N, C-alpha and C positions, 0 to 999 in steps of 0.2 A: 496503293492507297491503303492501309488500314480500315478493314471492314471493322463494324461497330460489334461484331461478335467476337473480333478478335481483341478488342480493347479491354486491355485490365479492368475489371468491378472491383472498388473497393466499398465495402459497409462503413457507415459511419453512422456509429450508436451515439445518440446525445442522451447525457445524463442531468445536465443544467451546468451550476458553476458559473464562476464570473466570465468565462468565454459568454454565455450567452445572456450576461445582464447587463441590466439597463439601471441607471440610478432613477428613483420617482423624486418629484419634486420636493420632498424632506433630503435628499442627497442620499438615500440608503440604496445600494443595489442588488438586486434579486433578479435571478433567472427570468425572460421574458421573450426569449429567442428561441426560434426551434431551431432543429440541427437543419433542417431545408434553410429557414433563413440565413444561416451561418456558409453554405456552401452558396448560394446565391452570391453573394457578394463577391467571390473567389474569381480571377482571372481564367480563361478556358485553361485545361489541363487536361495533357493525353491520358485519359482515364475516365472511366464512368463511376457515377458515383450511387451508393442506396442511403438514402438517409433511413434512419432509425430510430423515431422517438420515442424514446425508452423512459424518462425519466425526467424530473426539471427540477432538481434540487441541489441545494448549496450542501457542498460534500461534509461540512463540518455534522450535516444531520444524516448521513448515511448510515443504517444499520447494516449490520451484519447480513440480515434479511436483501437489502439493496444490491449490497456488493455481490451475494448469491445469484440476485437477479442479472446483474449484467456479465457476470462470468457467465451465466446458462444461454443470455441471449449471445455473445461472444463464440460461444460454442455452437450454436445453431448456424451462425453466419458462416465459420467456419466448415461447418459439414457442407455448404454448397459449394460443392464442384466449378460451378461458376466464380464463386469469391478467389480473388487474388490474396487482398487481406484486409485487415479489419483497424480503424481508427475509433478511439472513442473519448469521446470532447469529456471531459471529466473537473471537478475542480480540484483546485490544489491542497486545500486543507487535506485532505484525504488520498490523494492520490496515490501516493506510496505504499500506501493499504490494501488500495483495490488490483494495484499494481504487481502485487508480490501472489494476491490470489487469483490473480489468470496467469502468471508466471506458474504457481504451482497446480493448474488445472489444465493447463494449456500450451504450455513452454516450448513443446516443440511445434515442427510443422510451419505454416503459414503466419505470416508478420501480424502482431498486437500489437499497435500504437499508443499511447494515451497520448493525450495534450490538453491544453487549456489556456488559463489567459491570468496573469497578474493585474490586469488592470481590464474595466470592464468594457463590453462593446462599444459606448459613447463616451469614453475617456478620451484625451487629444494624445494619449501613447499605450491607445490601443494596441495589445500583441498578439491578440486572439488570431485574427486574418494572418500573421505571417507563421505563428505555429501551427497553423491547421494547414496552409501550404506544406510548410516542411515535413508533416508528419504525413500526410498523402503521398508524397514522394517516399518517403521511407516506407509505408506500406507496399511499396512494389519490390523491395530487395530483403533480402536477408528473412532470417525465420529468428522466431520467438517473440517474448515479450522487452519492448522498450519504452520509452518514454521520452517523446522529444520534445526541447523546449528551449526556449532561448538561443537556437541557433546550435543545440548540442543533443545527442542521441545517448542514453545512460540505459545500462539494464537494472533490472525491475529490483535484483538481490543487493540490500544493500543501500537502499535509496532512501535519502531523506529530502524533509525542505529544509534548505538552506535559510532563504530570506522571504519576508513577507513585502518588499516594496521592491524587488529589481525584477526586471523580466527574467534574468537569468535566475531560475529560482529554486534548481535542485542539485545536491551533490549524492558522492559515495561515501558510505562512513571508510570504505579502506580500497584502494586499490591494487593493479595488479593482482599477481596469485592469492594473495589477502583476501580480495573482494570475490572470488569463484566462488559461482552456487554449489552448492553440495550435491552431489547424486540421491533423491530423496525417494522413497517408493511412491508409486501414484497416489495419490488423495483425492477420488475423484466425489468423495460424499459430500454432501451441503453442511455448509458451515452457520444455515441461518439461525436455525436453534442452539448456538453454542454461544454459551454466555464466559466470555473473559475481562477480567478486570483491570485495568494497570491502575496500581498504586504508587504515586508520586513521594519520593523520600525527602528529606530534609536534615539537616544536621540535626542531632539529637532528638531526632522524631521517634513518637511511638507508634504503638499499631492499630490504633483505631481504626484505621481506614482497611487494613488489612481484614481486619478482624468482622468488619462490616462488609467485607466481598462475600468472607467466608457466611458469614448472615443470611446473606443476598442471594445465596444460592451459587455463586460464581463455581465455575466447573474447571477453570486454570488462573491463575493470578500472574500479570508482569509486574515487576517493581523497576521502575526507573529509578534509578539508585544511583548514589554518589560514584564520581570517579569512577576507576575499573570495575564497580558493581559492588559497593559497598553500603552497609548499612547500621546499625544499630541492635546492641546486645536485644531490645524489646521486638526490633524485627525478626530476628533470629529464632525467639520464642517461637513468635508466631508463625514463621516459618514450620518450625515442628509440629505445632499443632495442624496447620493446613495438610502436612505429609500425613498425620495421623487419621488425617479423615479422603486418604485418597487424590488431594487438590494439587496437582504440580505447581510448585513456583518457579517462573524463570524469571533471572536475573537480567536487566539490560541496564542502560546508565543515561542520564540527562547530557553528559558530555555527548557531543554530536560525532566525532569520530576516533578514529583509531578499534585495537581489537581488543575485547576486555579478560581481563586473567584475575580468579582468586587466590589472590596473592595477600591479601591483609588480614591479619588477627586483628588481636585488642577486643575480641569480643564481640563485635560488629561486623567485622569487614567481610569482604569476599570469601576469605578462606573459611570464616566460622558460618557465612551461609551455607558454604556447601556443606560443611559437615552437617549442617541442621539437613540436607535433604536439597536444599535449591539448586537449578539448573541454568549455570550461567549461558547467555546468549554471547558468544564471541564477538559476532559481528554486526548482528540487525538489533538497531535502535526498536524503542518499545512500540511504536506504532507497526511495525512491519511483526516483531516478535510476538504481537497479540495476535496478529493473523496465522501466521505458521502454528503458533500453539493451538488455535481454534482450529484450524485443519487436521493436526495429528489426532488432536483429541477427538475430533466427530469420524477420523478414519479408523479407531479402538486403537493408538499405538499408545504403547506402555512405555514407562519412565526410561529405561532404554532407549527406547525410538526415541523420545523426545530429544534425549541426551546427545545422541549421537547426531539430530538434526542441528540443532544449535551449535553445537562443537565445530 
């Protein structure tokens, strides 16, 4: 018979999200269940569980400081020799961002699994219990950061939320070798105080929002650009202004899948943005590009390092 001391211990860090949410009388869902509440409804499993009550927030409200707090707590649990793996209960709106931050800081060693739910705990279609069950089992195997959701396990690099109304909520921006995470230098410094903005582009758009981010003190800017990473002549001019201030600009895309290439000219295409000093994110979409840029800046990486990381 397996003794309690030999039974694997998994730390479960609760941060809120739909998995912990119930609807009020007006039909609005908000986090109201603790991590222990969610563990208590699971059937018996061949492991020990440690509930860690860290946050109770919708992930749409998570700041970089909140994500840093999650990362710090994950690090503390991983440092405990008794812990076999860590599961983070998290909202889906920002799961891809926190997953990438955890990958950048805790990518090797023990397994770190993120999961959550698309439907609230009191929904007839509640998917949280199954996702949590699968995540706990996944935390006993392998290494690195993964998202376990809707019956699948996906690596953090290149992850994005695919759907708002399906239990199978996540996908990768690319597959196979194209989706392989690069070998990056250690990025241990905290991102909590690092302001990096995402500026959405549209056809014919001007540079008002990009300039506003510069004036607000953004240390870096990510463009949610068109197509394979294209903008307008006005955006190209604004990128030149940003680079003159020493603010790096990374070009991602509102298109969810495929590798990006700075191939187009015409005054505002990706080729022109690159000539102005912008860096194309070949794979990461805007949310994850923001996290990577913040981590690189927090750790003092220069333009060459940033370009290499996104390529």
